[in-house]
C-alpha positions as a printed NumPy array, in Angstrom:
array([[ -67.461,    8.894,   46.053],
       [ -67.506,   10.617,   42.446],
       [ -70.32 ,   11.37 ,   40.164],
       [ -69.797,   11.758,   36.39 ],
       [ -66.198,   12.506,   37.498],
       [ -67.211,   15.055,   40.398],
       [ -66.826,   14.677,   44.176],
       [ -70.337,   14.244,   45.823],
       [ -71.529,   17.387,   47.371],
       [ -69.531,   19.623,   44.908],
       [ -71.535,   22.283,   42.967],
       [ -72.694,   21.656,   39.418],
       [ -72.396,   24.518,   36.46 ],
       [ -74.883,   25.149,   34.043],
       [ -74.333,   27.478,   30.928],
       [ -77.495,   28.875,   29.267],
       [ -77.578,   30.177,   25.621],
       [ -80.464,   31.747,   23.986],
       [ -81.199,   30.364,   20.483],
       [ -79.836,   32.219,   17.463],
       [ -82.428,   34.536,   15.823],
       [ -85.31 ,   33.815,   13.739],
       [ -87.144,   35.998,   11.264],
       [ -89.885,   36.611,   14.091],
       [ -86.99 ,   37.961,   16.393],
       [ -85.845,   40.437,   13.626],
       [ -89.516,   41.598,   13.217],
       [ -89.705,   41.834,   17.155],
       [ -92.694,   39.455,   17.2  ],
       [ -93.386,   37.321,   20.428],
       [ -92.636,   33.671,   19.642],
       [ -93.378,   31.588,   22.743],
       [ -94.278,   28.379,   21.585],
       [ -94.611,   28.82 ,   17.914],
       [ -92.322,   26.686,   16.321],
       [ -90.117,   28.909,   14.123],
       [ -87.04 ,   27.963,   12.531],
       [ -83.785,   29.826,   12.412],
       [ -83.026,   31.624,    8.906],
       [ -79.966,   31.746,    6.86 ],
       [ -78.576,   34.505,    8.927],
       [ -79.517,   33.114,   12.23 ],
       [ -77.696,   29.919,   11.361],
       [ -74.651,   31.704,   10.273],
       [ -74.579,   33.418,   13.452],
       [ -74.839,   30.456,   15.357],
       [ -71.851,   29.164,   13.531],
       [ -69.89 ,   32.128,   14.538],
       [ -70.564,   31.32 ,   18.068],
       [ -69.294,   27.86 ,   17.771],
       [ -65.595,   28.604,   18.496],
       [ -66.418,   30.578,   21.8  ],
       [ -68.862,   27.431,   22.679],
       [ -66.19 ,   24.738,   22.561],
       [ -64.818,   25.513,   26.223],
       [ -68.082,   23.579,   27.031],
       [ -68.012,   20.895,   24.289],
       [ -67.245,   18.153,   26.725],
       [ -70.351,   18.937,   28.954],
       [ -73.815,   17.387,   28.761],
       [ -75.806,   19.402,   26.024],
       [ -79.687,   19.965,   26.759],
       [ -81.946,   21.715,   24.25 ],
       [ -85.676,   23.175,   24.338],
       [ -87.943,   20.946,   21.849],
       [ -88.646,   23.989,   19.776],
       [ -86.622,   23.924,   16.365],
       [ -85.041,   27.275,   16.535],
       [ -83.276,   25.779,   19.957],
       [ -82.51 ,   22.553,   18.576],
       [ -80.89 ,   23.808,   15.299],
       [ -78.802,   26.277,   17.456],
       [ -77.589,   23.532,   19.751],
       [ -76.613,   21.339,   16.678],
       [ -74.71 ,   23.903,   15.119],
       [ -72.934,   24.872,   18.202],
       [ -71.905,   21.354,   19.034],
       [ -71.756,   19.324,   15.831],
       [ -71.62 ,   15.598,   16.303],
       [ -72.356,   15.791,   19.899],
       [ -75.4  ,   14.134,   21.339],
       [ -78.14 ,   16.839,   22.352],
       [ -80.821,   15.898,   24.783],
       [ -84.306,   17.347,   24.456],
       [ -85.902,   18.336,   27.563],
       [ -89.541,   19.78 ,   27.423],
       [ -89.027,   21.948,   30.468],
       [ -86.631,   24.27 ,   28.53 ],
       [ -89.582,   25.097,   25.932],
       [ -90.178,   29.01 ,   25.721],
       [ -92.7  ,   30.635,   27.962],
       [ -96.339,   30.476,   26.398],
       [ -97.296,   33.776,   25.148],
       [-101.12 ,   32.534,   24.485],
       [-103.118,   34.993,   22.349],
       [-100.329,   37.497,   21.787],
       [ -97.883,   34.949,   19.932],
       [ -96.866,   36.551,   16.646],
       [ -97.616,   40.282,   17.85 ],
       [ -95.221,   42.918,   18.545],
       [ -94.84 ,   44.683,   21.913],
       [ -95.677,   47.885,   20.318],
       [ -98.788,   46.746,   18.693],
       [ -99.828,   45.301,   21.869],
       [ -99.096,   48.398,   23.885],
       [-101.153,   50.434,   21.229],
       [-104.133,   48.181,   21.057],
       [-107.443,   50.208,   22.133],
       [-108.755,   48.848,   25.185],
       [-105.551,   46.648,   25.521],
       [-104.224,   45.857,   29.027],
       [-100.626,   44.898,   28.155],
       [ -98.906,   47.711,   30.3  ],
       [-101.205,   46.657,   33.324],
       [-100.207,   43.059,   32.669],
       [ -96.356,   44.018,   32.706],
       [ -96.762,   45.357,   36.192],
       [ -97.461,   41.897,   37.421],
       [ -93.889,   41.041,   37.138],
       [ -93.124,   37.305,   37.855],
       [ -97.062,   36.737,   37.722],
       [ -97.278,   38.513,   34.112],
       [ -99.056,   36.298,   31.729],
       [-100.602,   37.056,   28.184],
       [-104.219,   35.788,   27.616],
       [-104.257,   32.209,   27.631],
       [-100.385,   32.1  ,   28.253],
       [ -97.853,   31.315,   31.201],
       [ -96.109,   33.429,   33.678],
       [ -92.51 ,   33.745,   34.638],
       [ -93.263,   32.253,   37.815],
       [ -94.88 ,   29.126,   36.273],
       [ -91.781,   28.687,   34.113],
       [ -89.591,   28.899,   37.358],
       [ -91.965,   26.196,   38.914],
       [ -91.18 ,   23.671,   35.673],
       [ -87.636,   24.431,   35.85 ],
       [ -86.881,   23.735,   39.408],
       [ -87.269,   19.475,   39.06 ],
       [ -84.845,   19.882,   36.029],
       [ -82.352,   22.03 ,   38.   ],
       [ -82.487,   19.439,   40.818],
       [ -81.899,   16.594,   38.772],
       [ -78.684,   18.2  ,   37.165],
       [ -77.538,   19.076,   40.779],
       [ -78.068,   15.467,   41.936],
       [ -76.254,   14.193,   38.837],
       [ -73.268,   16.472,   39.253],
       [ -72.987,   16.678,   35.781],
       [ -71.773,   20.2  ,   34.086],
       [ -74.549,   21.048,   31.432],
       [ -75.239,   23.573,   28.628],
       [ -78.764,   24.376,   28.093],
       [ -79.689,   25.94 ,   24.751],
       [ -83.222,   27.707,   25.376],
       [ -84.978,   31.058,   25.083],
       [ -85.002,   34.477,   26.6  ],
       [ -88.015,   34.101,   28.617],
       [ -86.776,   30.966,   30.301],
       [ -83.385,   32.505,   30.697],
       [ -85.103,   35.697,   32.515],
       [ -87.106,   33.383,   34.749],
       [ -83.714,   31.462,   35.815],
       [ -82.12 ,   34.655,   36.302],
       [ -84.959,   36.117,   38.472],
       [ -84.818,   32.634,   40.503],
       [ -80.998,   33.067,   41.131],
       [ -81.087,   36.869,   41.933],
       [ -84.556,   37.412,   43.583],
       [ -85.238,   39.832,   40.707],
       [ -89.281,   40.199,   40.885],
       [ -89.707,   41.776,   37.456],
       [ -91.466,   44.913,   38.569],
       [ -88.217,   46.862,   37.92 ],
       [ -85.46 ,   46.35 ,   35.524],
       [ -83.017,   43.636,   36.   ],
       [ -79.769,   43.973,   38.106],
       [ -78.109,   43.278,   35.047],
       [ -79.418,   43.402,   31.313],
       [ -79.365,   40.089,   29.722],
       [ -77.73 ,   40.687,   26.154],
       [ -77.84 ,   38.868,   22.905],
       [ -74.877,   36.869,   21.335],
       [ -73.81 ,   35.735,   24.875],
       [ -73.69 ,   32.776,   27.189],
       [ -74.724,   33.013,   30.906],
       [ -73.319,   30.856,   33.605],
       [ -74.763,   29.822,   36.585],
       [ -73.808,   27.429,   39.6  ],
       [ -76.43 ,   24.96 ,   41.093],
       [ -76.122,   24.03 ,   44.96 ],
       [ -76.968,   20.792,   46.227],
       [ -80.61 ,   21.441,   46.288],
       [ -80.725,   22.82 ,   42.644],
       [ -80.733,   26.395,   43.363],
       [ -79.078,   28.67 ,   40.841],
       [ -76.549,   31.282,   41.636],
       [ -75.054,   33.64 ,   39.151],
       [ -71.476,   33.121,   38.212],
       [ -71.199,   35.145,   35.113],
       [ -73.69 ,   36.899,   32.892],
       [ -73.074,   37.949,   29.159],
       [ -70.157,   36.112,   28.378],
       [ -69.481,   36.99 ,   24.524],
       [ -69.716,   34.356,   22.145],
       [ -68.936,   36.671,   18.859],
       [ -65.369,   36.84 ,   18.262],
       [ -63.861,   40.416,   17.769],
       [ -64.894,   41.572,   14.261],
       [ -67.732,   39.156,   14.147],
       [ -71.048,   40.337,   12.889],
       [ -74.549,   40.004,   14.548],
       [ -76.195,   39.343,   11.591],
       [ -79.174,   41.581,   12.659],
       [ -79.471,   39.707,   15.898],
       [ -79.387,   42.815,   18.13 ],
       [ -81.546,   42.799,   21.207],
       [ -85.267,   43.74 ,   20.387],
       [ -87.034,   46.578,   21.719],
       [ -88.335,   44.998,   25.143],
       [ -89.778,   45.531,   28.518],
       [ -86.979,   45.042,   30.861],
       [ -89.382,   44.779,   33.93 ],
       [ -92.397,   42.475,   33.343],
       [ -92.711,   39.23 ,   31.538],
       [ -93.307,   40.725,   27.977],
       [ -90.14 ,   39.917,   26.097],
       [ -89.515,   38.872,   22.178],
       [ -87.947,   35.452,   22.326]])
């Protein structure tokens, strides 16, 4: 029996791509649910990723509902149907959205450093934790595995970190086994129960000689849930 051209019981692949950068990324501000659009430099960078992404052009395309992800998906896969899935939305950073890590860590009486030590249970005041992100991702991963349809998801850094932690057992209290880099795609296999396994991290999307357009990784906490997105 086949499902979407695959034999039942075989594994499904999921490639996750973080959206192209916005002005808030360049300013190293936490975005979370703030619906910030790409700027011209971000759109140009997404166009530079397009050639590398064509290896997955025949796959199902999913996107977070936030504008920066939807724009990136449309630029990467022009003319393709993109399915919006709210479970891919960025982690909610609550009262800290719009602020920088430097400002939060320097805030008199602030508790950012203590919260970061919580790892998967980190959350900003009024925000969401990476563990909660994992909980909302699991039904989606199971649906993809049951459908047996290879999928590209355009999402966000905190969502990708939560997925990576789910795949590797990383508890976010120490540095990750592998740094998650900008301008890359990240490839996972989903088993029959929807559990992710890392196949390859940091697959380059920029061709040799391409320019990152100011999209270098922001200064960030590799351990803990704080991470500009």
